[in-house]
One Martini backbone bead per residue (centre of mass of N, CA, C, O) as a GRO file, in nm:
protein
   85
    1UNK     BB    1   0.314  -1.000   1.134
    2UNK     BB    2   0.125  -0.754   0.958
    3UNK     BB    3  -0.231  -0.684   0.879
    4UNK     BB    4  -0.451  -0.523   0.632
    5UNK     BB    5  -0.753  -0.388   0.525
    6UNK     BB    6  -0.856  -0.191   0.227
    7UNK     BB    7  -1.084   0.040   0.090
    8UNK     BB    8  -1.095   0.204  -0.195
    9UNK     BB    9  -1.204   0.550  -0.239
   10UNK     BB   10  -1.068   0.621  -0.484
   11UNK     BB   11  -1.195   0.620  -0.801
   12UNK     BB   12  -0.906   0.562  -0.951
   13UNK     BB   13  -0.705   0.474  -0.738
   14UNK     BB   14  -0.380   0.350  -0.805
   15UNK     BB   15  -0.203   0.602  -0.911
   16UNK     BB   16   0.061   0.795  -0.960
   17UNK     BB   17   0.048   0.986  -0.717
   18UNK     BB   18  -0.015   0.780  -0.478
   19UNK     BB   19   0.211   0.584  -0.551
   20UNK     BB   20   0.445   0.779  -0.496
   21UNK     BB   21   0.372   0.837  -0.201
   22UNK     BB   22   0.385   0.542  -0.103
   23UNK     BB   23   0.683   0.494  -0.164
   24UNK     BB   24   0.788   0.710   0.027
   25UNK     BB   25   0.662   0.597   0.284
   26UNK     BB   26   0.786   0.305   0.272
   27UNK     BB   27   1.095   0.410   0.288
   28UNK     BB   28   1.081   0.479   0.608
   29UNK     BB   29   1.099   0.170   0.632
   30UNK     BB   30   1.238  -0.156   0.704
   31UNK     BB   31   1.005  -0.298   0.626
   32UNK     BB   32   0.813  -0.517   0.447
   33UNK     BB   33   0.585  -0.403   0.191
   34UNK     BB   34   0.268  -0.535   0.086
   35UNK     BB   35   0.044  -0.548  -0.196
   36UNK     BB   36  -0.294  -0.683  -0.238
   37UNK     BB   37  -0.483  -0.758  -0.549
   38UNK     BB   38  -0.641  -0.967  -0.748
   39UNK     BB   39  -0.373  -1.168  -0.719
   40UNK     BB   40  -0.183  -0.923  -0.677
   41UNK     BB   41   0.166  -0.833  -0.610
   42UNK     BB   42   0.340  -0.557  -0.429
   43UNK     BB   43   0.578  -0.357  -0.357
   44UNK     BB   44   0.572  -0.038  -0.198
   45UNK     BB   45   0.868   0.046  -0.352
   46UNK     BB   46   0.716  -0.019  -0.643
   47UNK     BB   47   0.577   0.176  -0.872
   48UNK     BB   48   0.509  -0.004  -1.121
   49UNK     BB   49   0.381  -0.237  -0.966
   50UNK     BB   50   0.147  -0.079  -0.845
   51UNK     BB   51   0.025   0.028  -1.108
   52UNK     BB   52   0.000  -0.273  -1.243
   53UNK     BB   53  -0.246  -0.378  -1.067
   54UNK     BB   54  -0.521  -0.207  -1.107
   55UNK     BB   55  -0.639  -0.029  -0.878
   56UNK     BB   56  -0.961   0.045  -0.776
   57UNK     BB   57  -1.234   0.166  -0.687
   58UNK     BB   58  -1.352  -0.065  -0.426
   59UNK     BB   59  -1.112  -0.212  -0.372
   60UNK     BB   60  -0.941  -0.466  -0.194
   61UNK     BB   61  -0.664  -0.442   0.019
   62UNK     BB   62  -0.365  -0.611   0.120
   63UNK     BB   63  -0.151  -0.545   0.395
   64UNK     BB   64   0.196  -0.628   0.446
   65UNK     BB   65   0.406  -0.645   0.748
   66UNK     BB   66   0.772  -0.710   0.768
   67UNK     BB   67   0.967  -0.647   1.065
   68UNK     BB   68   1.118  -0.443   1.300
   69UNK     BB   69   0.886  -0.196   1.229
   70UNK     BB   70   0.582  -0.304   1.183
   71UNK     BB   71   0.396  -0.137   1.367
   72UNK     BB   72   0.472   0.143   1.259
   73UNK     BB   73   0.428   0.083   0.956
   74UNK     BB   74   0.130  -0.003   0.966
   75UNK     BB   75   0.027   0.265   1.079
   76UNK     BB   76   0.136   0.449   0.854
   77UNK     BB   77   0.002   0.315   0.611
   78UNK     BB   78  -0.286   0.335   0.706
   79UNK     BB   79  -0.289   0.647   0.722
   80UNK     BB   80  -0.227   0.689   0.425
   81UNK     BB   81  -0.480   0.553   0.306
   82UNK     BB   82  -0.687   0.735   0.460
   83UNK     BB   83  -0.573   1.012   0.332
   84UNK     BB   84  -0.533   0.911  -0.004
   85UNK     BB   85  -0.751   0.635  -0.061
   0.00000   0.00000   0.00000
């Protein structure tokens, strides 16, 4: 398993547009990707679960990646967060 923490820089947080893009990115990988923030956890492939977490700008999220392509997936998801959130 690989994991990393990321501080959300987008003032609005994880809202519809970036959540949709995150779901598309996560579906490129075979590994299970979960996002955790403020005691709530959601799979990165579940749009409504991600939006329901209520992640706002300034929150720190923990991303966990587990599976056969976890190194590639973790790097890809980290790059996504840096570019979009």
